[in-house]
Every structure is written in structure tokens, then in C-alpha cells.
VOLO-351554 format. One line per field, with one value per residue: x, y, z of N, C-alpha, C in turn; residue number from 1. Coordinates in Angstrom, 2 decimals. Layout:
VOLO-351554
npx (X  ...) .
npy (Y  ...) .
npz (Z  ...) .
capx (X  ...) .
capy (Y  ...) .
capz (Z  ...) .
cpx (X  ...) .
cpy (Y  ...) .
cpz (Z  ...) .
num (NUM  ...) .
***
This chain:
VOLO-351554
npx (11.50  13.20  16.66  17.23  16.72  14.32  14.66  12.86  13.01  11.41  9.48  7.34  6.70  3.57  2.67  0.26  -1.38  -4.34  -7.54  -8.70  -10.93  -11.23  -9.50  -10.29  -12.21  -10.27  -8.29  -9.98  -10.44  -7.91  -7.38  -9.22  -7.99  -5.88  -4.07  -2.84  -3.03  -2.95  -1.19  -2.43  -2.46  -2.76  -2.01  -0.92  -1.01  0.92  1.35  -0.35  -2.83  -4.07  -4.56  -6.02  -7.52  -7.03  -10.08  -11.87  -12.01  -11.09  -10.21  -7.72  -8.16  -6.20  -5.95  -5.20  -4.89  -2.53  -1.65  -0.01  0.81  2.43  3.31  3.75  6.04  4.89  2.12  1.91  1.40  -1.02  -2.63  -1.77  -2.92  -5.70  -6.08  -5.76  -7.89  -10.35  -9.25  -9.84  -7.80  -7.59  -8.63  -8.30  -6.61  -7.08  -5.19  -2.06  0.02  2.57  4.90  7.47  10.55  11.26  14.29  15.01  12.97  11.45  9.79  7.42  7.55  5.68  6.96  6.25  5.57  7.83  9.85  8.45  9.23  12.10  12.43  11.39  13.38) .
npy (10.50  10.61  10.43  11.13  10.06  10.74  10.85  9.98  10.69  11.13  9.18  6.62  3.18  1.46  -1.42  -3.73  -6.52  -8.32  -10.16  -12.21  -10.82  -8.13  -5.94  -4.15  -2.35  -1.39  -0.22  1.82  3.46  4.11  5.77  7.84  9.03  10.15  8.69  7.78  5.39  1.80  -1.23  -4.26  -8.00  -11.62  -13.83  -16.70  -17.49  -19.14  -21.27  -19.94  -20.66  -22.99  -22.24  -21.36  -18.40  -17.24  -16.72  -16.18  -18.09  -17.98  -19.10  -18.50  -17.61  -18.64  -17.61  -14.37  -10.96  -9.00  -5.58  -3.01  0.34  3.31  6.29  9.60  11.04  13.00  12.18  9.73  8.76  9.64  7.94  5.29  5.29  5.41  3.15  1.24  1.42  0.95  -1.67  -3.03  -3.74  -3.82  -6.09  -9.58  -11.40  -10.50  -9.14  -7.54  -4.83  -2.78  -0.11  1.17  3.18  4.36  4.18  5.27  6.01  5.44  6.85  7.60  11.13  13.71  16.40  19.01  18.91  18.02  20.14  22.26  20.70  20.65  23.35  24.06  22.62) .
npz (-26.77  -24.00  -22.72  -20.16  -17.05  -14.22  -10.94  -8.36  -4.94  -2.24  -1.29  -0.37  0.33  0.71  1.93  1.83  3.41  3.04  3.83  1.30  -1.19  0.05  -0.96  -2.88  -1.58  0.60  -1.52  -2.56  -0.02  0.56  -1.94  -1.41  0.50  -0.87  -2.39  -5.45  -6.92  -6.80  -6.76  -6.87  -5.89  -5.82  -3.17  -0.95  2.13  4.84  7.48  9.51  9.05  10.25  12.64  15.58  16.65  19.81  22.26  20.54  18.47  15.78  12.47  10.36  6.94  4.33  1.78  0.46  -0.38  -1.81  -1.31  -2.90  -2.55  -3.66  -2.30  -1.67  0.85  2.33  2.01  3.13  5.93  6.27  4.54  5.43  7.62  6.87  5.34  7.39  9.09  7.26  6.38  8.53  10.61  12.96  14.00  15.05  12.75  10.42  8.91  7.97  7.59  6.45  6.18  3.94  3.44  0.06  -1.54  -4.18  -6.88  -10.21  -12.97  -15.65  -15.97  -16.61  -18.53  -18.17  -15.38  -14.36  -14.81  -13.10  -10.74  -10.68  -10.38  -7.78  -6.38) .
capx (11.92  14.47  17.67  17.41  15.75  13.75  14.47  11.96  13.28  10.67  8.25  7.07  6.00  3.02  2.33  -1.06  -1.99  -5.76  -8.15  -9.17  -11.94  -11.26  -8.44  -11.03  -12.49  -8.97  -7.79  -10.60  -10.26  -6.53  -7.56  -9.79  -7.13  -4.77  -3.43  -2.86  -3.46  -2.31  -1.30  -3.14  -1.84  -3.25  -1.15  -1.47  -0.23  1.13  1.68  -1.32  -4.37  -4.86  -4.46  -7.29  -6.84  -7.81  -11.14  -13.03  -11.93  -11.21  -9.46  -7.31  -7.94  -4.73  -6.07  -5.03  -4.60  -1.45  -1.68  1.26  1.03  3.42  2.73  4.81  6.15  4.04  0.61  2.10  1.03  -2.59  -3.19  -1.56  -4.23  -7.18  -6.05  -5.60  -9.25  -10.75  -9.07  -10.20  -6.69  -7.29  -9.28  -7.53  -6.78  -7.69  -4.04  -0.99  0.51  3.93  5.51  9.09  11.06  11.94  15.52  14.95  11.90  11.61  8.49  7.47  7.17  5.27  7.93  5.78  5.96  9.51  10.47  8.01  9.98  13.34  12.22  11.29  14.71) .
capy (9.78  11.28  9.47  11.57  9.41  11.66  10.06  10.56  10.31  11.16  8.25  5.60  2.14  0.79  -2.77  -4.25  -7.71  -8.59  -11.17  -12.29  -9.74  -6.86  -5.33  -3.10  -1.45  -0.78  1.06  3.34  4.13  4.99  6.93  9.06  9.87  10.74  7.63  7.84  4.06  0.62  -2.73  -5.58  -9.49  -12.64  -14.53  -17.61  -17.58  -20.29  -21.08  -19.69  -21.34  -24.20  -22.24  -20.73  -17.22  -16.76  -17.02  -16.21  -19.48  -17.61  -19.62  -17.45  -18.22  -18.68  -16.71  -13.42  -9.95  -8.05  -4.18  -2.07  1.82  4.16  7.73  10.75  10.96  13.92  11.85  8.34  8.44  9.61  6.95  4.40  5.28  5.20  1.68  0.49  1.33  0.30  -3.07  -3.50  -4.18  -4.18  -7.19  -10.66  -12.44  -9.67  -8.93  -6.68  -3.76  -2.09  0.82  1.27  4.44  3.92  5.05  5.78  5.55  6.36  6.51  8.90  12.33  14.87  17.52  20.36  18.66  17.77  21.47  22.46  20.09  21.60  25.20  23.95  22.31) .
capz (-25.54  -23.39  -22.15  -18.86  -15.78  -13.16  -9.83  -7.03  -3.57  -1.52  -1.77  0.52  -0.26  1.79  1.64  3.09  3.16  3.70  3.37  -0.03  -1.27  0.75  -1.57  -3.73  -0.65  0.83  -2.47  -2.47  1.08  0.15  -2.96  -0.97  1.24  -1.68  -3.19  -6.99  -7.72  -6.24  -7.42  -6.25  -6.54  -5.06  -2.43  -0.24  3.29  5.50  8.85  10.38  8.42  10.89  13.98  16.20  17.40  21.11  22.44  19.47  17.71  14.37  11.58  9.46  5.81  3.47  0.59  0.74  -1.39  -1.21  -1.92  -2.77  -2.92  -3.66  -1.88  -1.40  2.29  2.73  2.14  3.49  7.26  6.37  3.52  6.13  8.71  6.10  5.00  8.75  9.55  6.14  6.38  9.97  10.89  14.53  14.33  14.93  11.68  9.09  7.93  8.27  6.55  6.79  5.09  3.61  2.49  -1.38  -1.91  -5.65  -7.53  -11.48  -13.57  -16.37  -15.33  -17.75  -18.61  -17.11  -13.93  -14.22  -14.75  -11.88  -9.49  -10.72  -10.12  -6.42  -5.55) .
cpx (13.11  15.33  17.58  16.33  15.71  13.69  14.10  12.85  12.68  9.44  8.38  6.36  4.92  2.21  1.42  -1.51  -3.46  -6.20  -8.73  -10.79  -12.16  -10.28  -9.26  -11.40  -11.39  -8.64  -8.58  -10.57  -8.88  -6.71  -8.30  -8.83  -5.72  -3.96  -3.61  -3.23  -2.84  -2.19  -1.89  -2.55  -2.42  -2.11  -1.66  -0.48  -0.18  1.22  0.90  -2.85  -4.83  -5.00  -5.74  -6.98  -7.66  -8.97  -12.19  -13.10  -11.92  -10.10  -9.03  -7.15  -6.77  -4.63  -6.15  -4.89  -3.83  -1.51  -0.56  0.87  1.98  2.84  3.94  5.03  5.21  2.58  0.67  1.34  -0.72  -3.28  -2.97  -2.59  -5.41  -7.02  -6.40  -7.26  -10.13  -10.45  -9.38  -9.10  -6.58  -8.22  -8.35  -7.54  -7.17  -6.62  -3.07  -0.54  1.75  4.28  6.99  9.42  11.73  13.21  15.39  13.66  11.86  10.29  8.32  6.88  6.86  6.32  7.48  5.99  7.14  9.99  9.80  9.28  11.25  13.43  12.23  12.64  15.73) .
cpy (10.44  10.22  9.92  10.92  10.49  10.64  10.71  9.77  10.44  10.25  7.14  4.35  1.53  -0.74  -3.18  -5.55  -8.25  -9.70  -11.07  -11.52  -8.64  -5.91  -4.10  -2.01  -0.77  0.00  1.97  3.98  4.99  5.96  8.30  9.72  10.29  9.84  7.89  6.58  3.18  -0.44  -3.65  -7.01  -10.32  -13.48  -15.58  -17.54  -18.67  -19.97  -20.64  -20.20  -22.33  -23.43  -21.26  -19.56  -16.90  -17.28  -17.07  -17.42  -19.18  -18.46  -18.61  -18.09  -17.74  -17.78  -15.28  -12.36  -9.10  -6.65  -3.49  -0.69  2.60  5.59  8.41  10.65  11.73  13.15  10.22  8.11  8.64  8.37  5.69  4.14  4.94  3.73  0.92  0.45  0.62  -1.16  -3.85  -4.26  -4.46  -5.34  -8.65  -11.32  -11.65  -9.35  -8.13  -5.79  -3.23  -1.20  0.94  2.64  3.69  4.93  5.73  5.52  6.13  5.77  7.66  9.91  13.45  16.21  18.83  20.27  18.65  19.33  22.14  21.94  20.49  22.54  25.02  23.41  23.24) .
cpz (-25.20  -22.67  -20.51  -18.00  -14.86  -11.99  -8.79  -5.73  -2.11  -1.44  -0.48  -0.04  0.84  1.15  2.60  2.55  3.67  3.10  2.10  -0.24  -0.76  -0.04  -2.14  -2.75  -0.01  -0.07  -2.42  -1.46  0.85  -0.87  -2.37  0.20  0.76  -2.45  -4.72  -7.38  -6.52  -7.22  -6.60  -6.76  -5.54  -4.51  -1.66  0.90  3.82  6.90  10.04  10.02  9.30  12.60  14.32  16.74  18.48  21.30  21.45  18.29  16.12  13.63  10.54  8.09  5.02  2.30  0.82  -0.71  -1.01  -2.31  -1.86  -3.30  -2.66  -3.43  -1.69  0.07  3.17  3.01  2.79  4.83  6.83  5.38  4.40  6.99  8.37  6.03  6.57  8.98  8.35  6.06  7.60  10.62  12.48  14.87  14.05  13.48  10.18  8.23  8.81  7.48  7.24  5.71  4.91  2.80  1.48  -1.29  -3.27  -5.93  -9.03  -12.03  -14.67  -15.62  -16.59  -17.35  -17.94  -15.58  -13.62  -14.12  -13.69  -10.47  -9.56  -10.15  -8.34  -5.47  -5.79) .
num (1  2  3  4  5  6  7  8  9  10  11  12  13  14  15  16  17  18  19  20  21  22  23  24  25  26  27  28  29  30  31  32  33  34  35  36  37  38  39  40  41  42  43  44  45  46  47  48  49  50  51  52  53  54  55  56  57  58  59  60  61  62  63  64  65  66  67  68  69  70  71  72  73  74  75  76  77  78  79  80  81  82  83  84  85  86  87  88  89  90  91  92  93  94  95  96  97  98  99  100  101  102  103  104  105  106  107  108  109  110  111  112  113  114  115  116  117  118  119  120  121) .
***
């Protein structure tokens, strides 16, 4: 085990909040767009649970799934767009998502990949 930390600086965090039961489908779409994996956890929303949305009279369910996906800056926009479509975020009450630049990220990087990254920089 090495004491050296390899810090990645070219990464984005995509956070997507969807209705309960939608996360698996969203993650599969993200993986088809190049995502390596995702973290899914359950949450409960407040504030809009009792509100009806517009003429459709939809009530927003308070049970949510939150998806975190870390992606390279190069792939993030494509993954973001694929998630938007698969999560049906163009429909009122289905959820929301946002993308945040990560200042630093660290994880295990295989030595051969680390050497390759050092050659490129």
C-alpha cells in the first residue's frame, strides 16, 4: 500500500433526485452513456408533498431515490443528458438533477493507469 495519494481534478458529480423505483433504470441509462457506476440512497422530500401541480392535479410523492454519479468532465454532459431523458425530468413532479465540479477526488488508481496518467500530463 502506497502513502502517495493520486488526486483527480477533472471530475464532475451528477446528483439526480427521482421518484422511488426509478433509480435502477436511470443508472442503466447512465452506464450506457459511459458512467462507471453510481451510488443510490433513499430520501424523503418535504414541502411539495401536498401541493398539486398545475392543471394535471398531480401530487408529488415524498419518497425519493438520490443518485450520485462521478464522471470525467469529458463524459459528464453526455451522461447528464441521458439521465434527463431516462428519468423523464421534463415531466412535472418527476424530480431534478444538478452537476457540480469536484475540486479534488481520490480513490484507488491501479499503478499502470497512474503511470499512464503521469505520462499524459
